[in-house]
N, C-alpha and C positions, 0 to 999 in steps of 0.2 A: 672619374669622368663626370662632367656636369652637363646639364641641359641649359643652353642659352638661347635667347631670342635672336633671330637673324637680324643683322644690321640693315637698316633701310637707308641707303644713300640719298634718297629723294626726300626724306623727312626733314623738317626744320632743324632737327638735332643732328642731321647728317650722320657721319660715322665717328662721332666722338665716343670715347670709352664711357660706359654708363656707370654712374655712381652706384654704391653698394646699397646700404640701408642706414637708417638712423634709429636710435633707440633712446628712450627717455623713461626714467623712473623717479617717483617722488614719494616720500613717507612723511606724514605728520602735518598735513595742511588741509584745511577745509575746502580749499579750491584745487584739490589735487588733479581732478580731471581737466578743469579749465587750464591749469598751468601745463598739463601734459599736452593739450591741444596747441597751446602757444609754443611750447618747446618743439613739437613736431612741425609747426609752421616754420620755425627758424631752421629746421633741418630738412625742409622740403627739397633742397638741392640734392640730398642723398637718396631720394627715391620719390618718384612722381606717379607710380602706378596704383598704389593703395596705401591705406593707413588704418590703424586700429588702436583702441584704448580699452584696457580692462581696469576696473576700479574695485575696491572692497570697502564695505561700510561696517565691518565687524560682525556682520551676520551673513551677508550674501555678496557674491561677485556680480558685477555688472559689466557688460561688454557692448561695444559698438564697433563695427568694422565696415569698410566700404572701399570701392574701387574709385580711383580718381585722386584729386588733390585734397589736402587737409581742410582747406576752407569750405569746400563743397561737402565734405563728409561730416564735419563738426560745426557747421554754420548754423544749425538749428538750436534754438533755446531748449526745445523739448528733449532733443538728444542729449545735450549737456546736463540738463537737470536729472536725467535718468542715470547718469554716471556718478552715483553717490559714493561718499567715503573720503577718508583722509589719506588714502594710499592708492596709487595708480601706476601703471606702466603703459607705454605707448610705442608704436613702431611705424616707420615709413618704409615702404617697400619699393625697391626695383628688383625684379626677379632675376636671380642668378640660377636658382633651381626651382623647377615647378612652374606650371602655367599660371597666367594671371587670371585666376578665378577666385571667388569669394572664400572658398574653403582653404585657400593657400594664404589668406591674409592673416598676419600676426597682429597682436600676440595670440599664440595658441593657448588653449585652456584644456585642462584635464582634471578629473576627480580621481585622485590617487588615494592610497590607503590612509595617508595622514591628513587628507583634505584637499581643497582646491589648490590648483597650481597653474599660473599663467607664465608664459615664457616668450621673450622677444630676442631676436638674434641678428647681429650684424656680422657677416663673414661667410665662410663656406667650409664645409667639412669634406675633406678629400677622400675619406673612406666611408661616406654616408651610404652609398649603394651597397657596399660590402656588408656593413652592419645591418642595413635594412633587410637584405636577403636572409641573413642569419636570424633576425628577429621574426620575420614572417614565418620562417620554418619552425620557430618556437611557439607560434600561435598569435603573434601580435597582429592587431587589426589597425592598419593605418588609415587615417581619414584625409590625409593630404599627400602631395607629392614632394614636400619640402624636406630638406636635410634636417631642419630644426626639430621635426617630430621624432627623429631617431633619439634625441636626448631624452625626451619624455618617456619613451618606451624603455630605454635603458634604466631610467629611474624607477619605473614601475616594477621592474624585475627584482629590485632590492627589497629585502624584508628586515623588520626589526632594526631600523636605523632612522636617523633624523632626516629631515629634508635636505640639510646641508650635506650630510654624508652621502645621501643618494645622488645628489647633484654632482658632487666631486667624483664619486665613483663612476658615474656616467661619462663625465668629461675626461676621465683618465683613459677611456677607451676610444675617444675620437681623435682624429688628426685634422690639421688644417688651422683655420683662423676663426676666432669667435670673440666678440665682445657682446655680452648679453646682460639683460635685466630680467628679473623674475619677481613674481608676486605670489605670496601665500598668505595665510590668515594672520600671521603675526610679524611679517617682515617683508621688506623689499631687498632683493639680492642683486649685486652686480659682480661680474666676473670677467676677467680678461685672459686670453690664452697665454701660455708660458713664453711665447715669443713677442707678445704685444703687437701683433701685426696690425690690428684695427684699433682705432682710438676709443678711449673711455675716460671720462673725467668726473670729478666729484665737486658739488657745490652746496652752499647752504644759504637759506633765506634768513637774513640777520634778525628780522623781527619775530621769527617763529623758531621753534625747535623742529625745523623741517629741513630735510636733506634731499639732494637730487643726485642722480647718476645719469649721465647722458653722453652722447657721442662727441659733442663739441661744445666749447665755451659759448658760442653764439646762442645756444639754447638756454644757457644760464642768464645771459644778458637780457633776453626778452622778458624774463619774469623777475628781474631784479635780484637774482641770486649771486652771491659772491663765489668766485672760483677758489677751491681749496687746493686741489692737486689732481694729477693724473692717477688713475688706477694703475698700479704696477703690474707688469706681466706676471701671470700666474697668481694674482692676488684676488681674494674674494672679499667683498664689502657687504656688510649687513647693516641695513637701516631699520631700526625698530624703536620700541618705547625707551630704550636705553641710549638712543642717539645713534652714533656711528661706531662700528667696530670693524677692524680689518684683520684678515687672516691670510698668510702666505701659504696657500694650499698646494701649490706646485713649486718645485725647486726653481730658483732663479736661473735663467739662462741668458746668454747675450741677446740683447734686443734686436729685433728685425722689423721695426716699424715700417709700414708701407711708405716708401718715399714719394709715391704718386699722390699721397694726401697733401704733401707740400707743393707739388707741381700743379695739381688740378682739383682733386676731389673736395677737400675741406673748403669751407667758406673763408674768404680772405680775411675777415675780421675775427676769426677764431685763433686761439692760442693753444697749440697742441705740443706735447712733449717739451714744454718750456720755450717754444718758438712761436713768434708771430707768423702766421701763414703769409700775410701780406709782405712782411719783410723778407721771408724766404724767397718769395717769387721775384721781388725786386733784386735780390742778390743773385739769383739765377740769371736774370736778364743782364746784369752787369758783367757776370762771368762770361756769358755768351758773347757780349760785345768785345770783351778782351780776347776771346778765342777766335772769333769770326767777324772781324771788322769789315766794313765795306764803305766806299764813298757813296754817299746818298744825300738827298735833300730833306727827307722826312721819315720818321719812324711811325708806323701805324700798327696798332694792335688789332688782332682778330678778336672782336668782343664776344663775351665779356672776359673770358678766362685768360686771354692774352694781355690784358691791360697792365697788371703790375710788372710783369716781365718786360713789357715794352717800355715802361717808364724807367726801369733799371737800365735797360739797353741804351735808351736815349740819353740819360744822365751820364752814363759812362762814356758814350761815344761823342757827346757834345753836339748831337743832331736834334733838331726840333721834334717834339712829340705832337701828333695831331690825331684827332678822332676822324680818320679817313673812311671808316666804315661805321655806319649807324645801324644799330640793332633794333628790330621791331620786337618788343617784349610781349606782344599780345597775340602771337600766333600759336595756336595749339595743334596737336597732331590731327584732330578731326578735320581741320580745314583742308588738309591736303589729301583726304581720302577719296573724294567723290570720283575723280577721273584722272587719267594719265596726263591730259593737257594741263591741268592745274599742277600736277606733280612735277611736270617738266620745268616749271618755273623755279623749282629747287631752292637754292640758297636765297634768291631774291625775296622769297616770302619772309625771311628772317633777317637778312642783311641787305643794306643798300650802300653803294659807294657815294661818298661825299666828294663830288667832282671838284669842288672849289679847292680842296686840299690835296688833290691827286694830279690833276691835269698838268702835263709838262714836267712832272717831278720824277726823280729817281727815288723809288719807294722801297723801304725795308718793312716787310710784313713780319710781325712777331706773333706766334701762336704757341700753345702749350704742347701740342703733339700732332703727329700724322699717323692715322691708323690705317685706313684703306686708301686714302688720298682722294676720294671722290669729292668731298666737300672742299678740300684745298684747291683742287683744279677749278671748281666753279668760282671760288672766291678770287683766284688769280685771274680768271677770264673777266670777271666783273671789274676788277681794278684796272686791268689792261684796257677794257672798253671805256673806262672813265678817263683815259688819257695818260696813264703812267708811261714814262719813256723807258724805265727799267723797273723790274720787280725782283727783289732779293728776299728770299724767305729764310727766316731764322727761327729755329724751334727750341723752346726752353725745356727740352727733355732729350735724352738720347733716343736713337731709333727704337721703336717698339717692335721687337722681333719675336716675342713669345707671348702666349696667352696667360692670363691670370687665373689661378684656381683658388683664390682666397677671398672671393666675394665681389669681384668686379667682372662685369659682363664684357668679354672681349671676343672678337672673331677667332676662328681657328687659325693656326699658324700659317696655313697656306693662303689665307685671306689678308694677312698683314703685309702691307707694301714693303716694309723694311726687311722682311724675311725672304723676299723674292727679288729684290733689286739692290744695286749699289746706290749710294747717295747721289751720284751723278745721274744714274738712270731715273731715280725718283724725281730729281729736279727737272729732267727732260719730260717726264710723264706728266707732271703737274703744270709745266709750262713757264718756269721761272728762269731768270737769268743766272741766278745762283741759289743754292740751297745748302744750309749748314745746320747741324744739330749741336747742342752742347755735348761735350764728351762726358763719359761716365765719371772720370776723375774730376772734371770741371764741376759737375753736379755736386759731387761730394765736397769740393772746396767751397762751393756756395753755401753748403750746409755746415761749414765750420770745421771740416775735416781736412787733413792734408791730402787725402785721396781715398780711393776705395781700397779697403783691406781685403784682398782676394781670399785670404785664408779664413777671415772672420768678418764678412761684410757687416757694416754698421746699420744697414737698412735692408728691407726686402726690396730688391730691385729685379726680381725674376723676369718681369716683362721686358727688360732691357738686356738681360744677361743669360736667361735660361737657368739661373742658379736658384732653384727652389729650396726654401729653408726646411720643408717637411717632406715626408713621403707623399707621393700622389698615388695612393693605393688603388683606388678605383681605375685610374687611367693605366697604371702599370699592369694591373691584373685584368684589364679589359672588362671590367664589370660595368654594365650599362645601368642607368637609372631605370626605375620601374616606369613603364609607359602609363599614360593617363587613360584608364579604361572607362571611366565614367565621365561623360561630358555634360557639364552644366548648361542649361538652356539660357540662363541669364548671366550677364557679366556685371550686374549691378545689384 
């Protein structure tokens, strides 16, 4: 069982699924911390609540963490000058476990028997509460409420072994999803879980003997690093004075990469698992048009995540594509906090209908998902008020029927619209003339497969099927996470 933040349907972000986290690690460059900050900036879409960097200058570790966006946290020259060294790791956070307080901001750091060790983690451990209870009974003193800290305590229990052996032993005990980067005195480490649920890629700066491990290729692009390859599931990467070495520390298993990375989470200009995210979304839109055509005058994306799929739909259907909804990129969460009257403006704070492209038209709206339906209803009302004669909603994902336990913040099952209504009922609820989702087999066809292999699914698609690729130990055994007993006075 994991602790998640309640969805706020009145926020500018509505009831979208929340991204997980982003990680970045670099070895062998004098600008290691600056490059880490740039990489985290490129990964901002993966987590907007907090960020941190830990660097090492061959004598001492240096750390800076904060709540908020990367540019606010690392925008000071004094801060960046303090993060000395040719090795660093960084982390962007959107909380899936633990409250958003400073002590929960990664990378975590601990002084273990072999020396200093910093760790940053993208994903979620599905037996973290069970392991935590065991570790506390053995005398462990936890300083955060995050599942990531479990890994460090498991490492601390091992004696007479190397840092790599400790880390691998610790991870052999955890379940769930993890792509992580770690920093110790003589190396940067990257490791991906045996199913490869979350992304992790390797890059190299061509003018230096410097290597990078990060969540997406867009973080390589921003610093001018060339993409080498994806980290394989169950593979451990070491960056040190010898360059790059790779070790298959866990047996290879059939991949179960998160298919929602292709639908929504990853940045569209990234290439992950050998596929352009932008191209994947266009192909999904084209498949959706094949499966669910409709007579219409204009295809309109729900920005920004619906744009590539809407382009694919429009091209396949031969219907004009227009930006019928304009997004305001300068609205933050704090703007809507003061009072309910402002909150009731809802989606209009972030989106506005482009009446000139809507009035008198039969409209097809294309979006990436429907979670609770609150934002979708408001967008439909806005488009209807702008003069649309018909509104047909097309969704570039199957119905989201089950929560994610692998690092994505989702509502409980009883809050997911698709788990409580038929498609027809959902369409009536959000007020459209028709509603259609891409089928699960159609989604797989768009990804180059003939369909979904029910016996051995090619992706993790549990949010659509309820078919979880690992045990959900904490949930199955009803082990609750430890409550936050100490409340910090400041969030900054």
